[in-house]
N, C-alpha and C positions, 0 to 999 in steps of 0.2 A: 404701209405704213409712210406717214410724212416725219421727219425728224427736222425741228427747228432748233437754234441756238439763239437765247436770248443772250445780246453780248453787248458790253457795256466797257471801257479804260478809263484809265487817269493816267496823265500825262504830264511833262516839265513846263509846257506852256501850250500854246495854239496853234505851232507855225510847223509841221515837219517837213515843208521844204528850206527851214531857216534852221535845223542844227534841234529841235526841238526833240525829243524822244518819248516811248512809252513807257509808264511806271508800274501801271498796276492794270493787268489782264482779267476778266471775267465770263466765264460763258456757262449758263444754266441749259440744258437739254429739256427738252419736251419732244414728246413722240406721239403722235394724232390727241395733241394739244393737250397730254396729262404732264405735269413735270417726273422727271425720271430719278432725279437722287444725282444723276450722272454729269456731276458741275466740273469745271475746269476753275481755277482760282492760283495766280500767279502774281506776288511782286515780283519787281525787275529793276535792277542798277540801271540807269541811265547814262553811266557814265559822264556826268556833267552836274551842273546847279540845277535846281528847282528854281523857278522864279517863287517869289515870294507871292504874287497873285495866286498862282496855282495852290499854293500851298495852303492861303485862306479860303479855297473851294474845297480840296479834298484831305487835307491836314497833314501828308503825307511828305517826310522831310528828306533829305540824302540823309542824315545821321539816323533816323529810325530803318531805312534800308540796308543800310549797313550792319548796324545791330542786328538786323536779322537775315544779316549772310544772304542779302536775294540776288539771283545768278544774273549774271551778263540775258539779253535778248537773245545772245546768238545760241546759248545754251538750251533755252527753254523755245525757242521760234519754231522748230520743228512737232514739239509734243500742240503745240498750238495750232498749227494746218492743219496736221492730222485730225487733232479736234472738230476742227470745222470742217473737215474735207463732206463733199456732197450734201452739207446740210443748206437749208433756210435759215439765213442769217436774219434775227430781228433785231432794229438798232432805232436809239431815239436820235436823230441829227445824222443818219447813215454816215454823208460823205466825212463828217471829222472822223470818227473812228477808224471809216475804211480807207482814209488816207494816212493813218498813221502806220496801222497795220501793212498797210501797202509800202512805205517808206521803209519799216523794220523787215519786212521779208527781203524787199529788193536789197536792201543789205548784205544780205544772206545768201543770193541769189535762189530764193524760192520763188514760185509763182504766184500772180498777185491775187487779191480776194477772187476777182473775175472769174479764175482758174481752179480755184479753191474750191470755192462755196457752190451751192447750184442757183443760188440769187438771192437778191438782199430786200428785206421789206424794211423804209425809212416809215417810223411810227410818228414822226413830227410831222412829214409829208401828208400821212393819213389823216391824224387831227388835222391839220390845217384846212383839209377837204371836208371833213366832219365838221369842224365848229370856227368857219370863218370868221376872222376878227375879233376873236376871242384870244386869250393866251392858252399856250400849249404846250409851255415844259412841263416836265416830267413830275413836277409838283401840283401845277396847277390841273393836271388830267386826274391827278391821284384823288384830288379833291372833287371834282367833278364826276369822277366814276366811283367815288368811295372806297377807293384803296387806302386802306391802313397803312401810312408812313410814319407812325409816331416812335419809330425805332431809328430813323434815319436823322442822323445830327448833322453829319457832314458829307457831301459827295462819297462814295465809295464805287467802286467797280460793281462788290459783291451786289450790295444793298441794293444799288438800283437796277443791278438785273431782276433781281425778285421783284422789286416794284412794277419794272416795265411789262414783265412776264403778265401779273396780274393785270396790267393797263391794258396790254394787246387784248388778252383775252375776253376782257369785257368790250372793247372797240369793236370786235369781230364774234359778239356773242347769237346777236340777231343772223348772222350768215351759217353760223354752223349749230344753232340751236335742238335743231331737231334731228341731225346728225349724233350730238352728244346724245341725246336723249334715247334714241335707239340702241347706242353702243354701251350704254347702260345698263342692259335689260336683266329683269327680274322675272317672277314666276308669271306674269300676265300673259297672255294670247289671243290668237285670233282661234274663234272657235265657228266651224262650217255647219253646214245645216245638219250632216252624217254623222258630228260629235267630233271629226278628226281637230286636234289641235294645230297649229305652225309655228313659223318663229315668235317667239315671245316679245311682249312690249313693254317698257318701263313707264309705271307711272297711267297704266291703263287697264279698263275695267276690260274682262274679253267680250268681243265682239260678235256678235251672233249674224250669220250670213243668213237671210228667208230665203227661199225660193219663192216666189210666185206660186199661186193656186190660180186652179183652174178659169175659177169667177175674172180673178184678178187679170188673166190674160183674155179672157172674155170680154171686158170692160175696156181692156188696151186696145184691143180689135176695132170695138165700136168705135170709139175716140177716134183711133186712124184711117176709118172710112169715113168719118164724117169729115176729117181733114184732106181727105181724097177728093169730097165731093166743092169742097171750097175752092180748091186749086185749079178742079177739074182735070184731073189727072194724080199720078204716085206722088203723095207728100215724100217731103225730104226725109222726115224718118223713116220710112222705108227703104231708101238708098243708104244707109248708115253702117248696116248690119245688125243696130241695137236688137231690132224687132226682129230680124230670121233669129238674133242667137236667143232672145227670149223664147221662142216658140221653141226652139232645141232644146233648150234647158225643161221645159214642159212637159 
């Protein structure tokens, strides 16, 4: 079972080493490439002003956080660390979010992301390798990969996680398509010559395995004999085990 957390944060600014703080955290859980609904979404009181440039991006003001009685990070940091523990984190521009989480965890004396999570996948790095020379923002990837972002007006950690999850699945679909197909098994199966059914395969008609007849085996042996004459010895097919296995089957 592979547990992944699609993760995003919103902050007061760009620089965790210069006093900027985290104001929103979202994590969307996937297990074996399927969304589980076990998500974590929190707003956080940053104990400082929020830069106007940041508000223009995510729309979160200090007044809004005060109205919703958002907790200090010190109250929810342990909950976030527990949620992330031993998971693979999928983040777009991972150094940014990891930098803020490490700063906030450090304030509480908690371990860094490296010690909390199993590892980190940076989808921005992946995208730059897959689509060199192209725009690889989350919006650009949604457009390129046909991910619907019509509900996204401003940047928000939760909606961005949901979009990034779809983008990540689309970017990695070729790697996992066969696994996904086999995991979604239905009632199709492999049928052997004796009528026994094995584990089902989704989306495929039953496959019939037919043993060669005596005439087939005789023709095969004659062909190998001709090859022996050509190479003036035993042809390579007699040493692979395939021919001996075929004779044993008959």
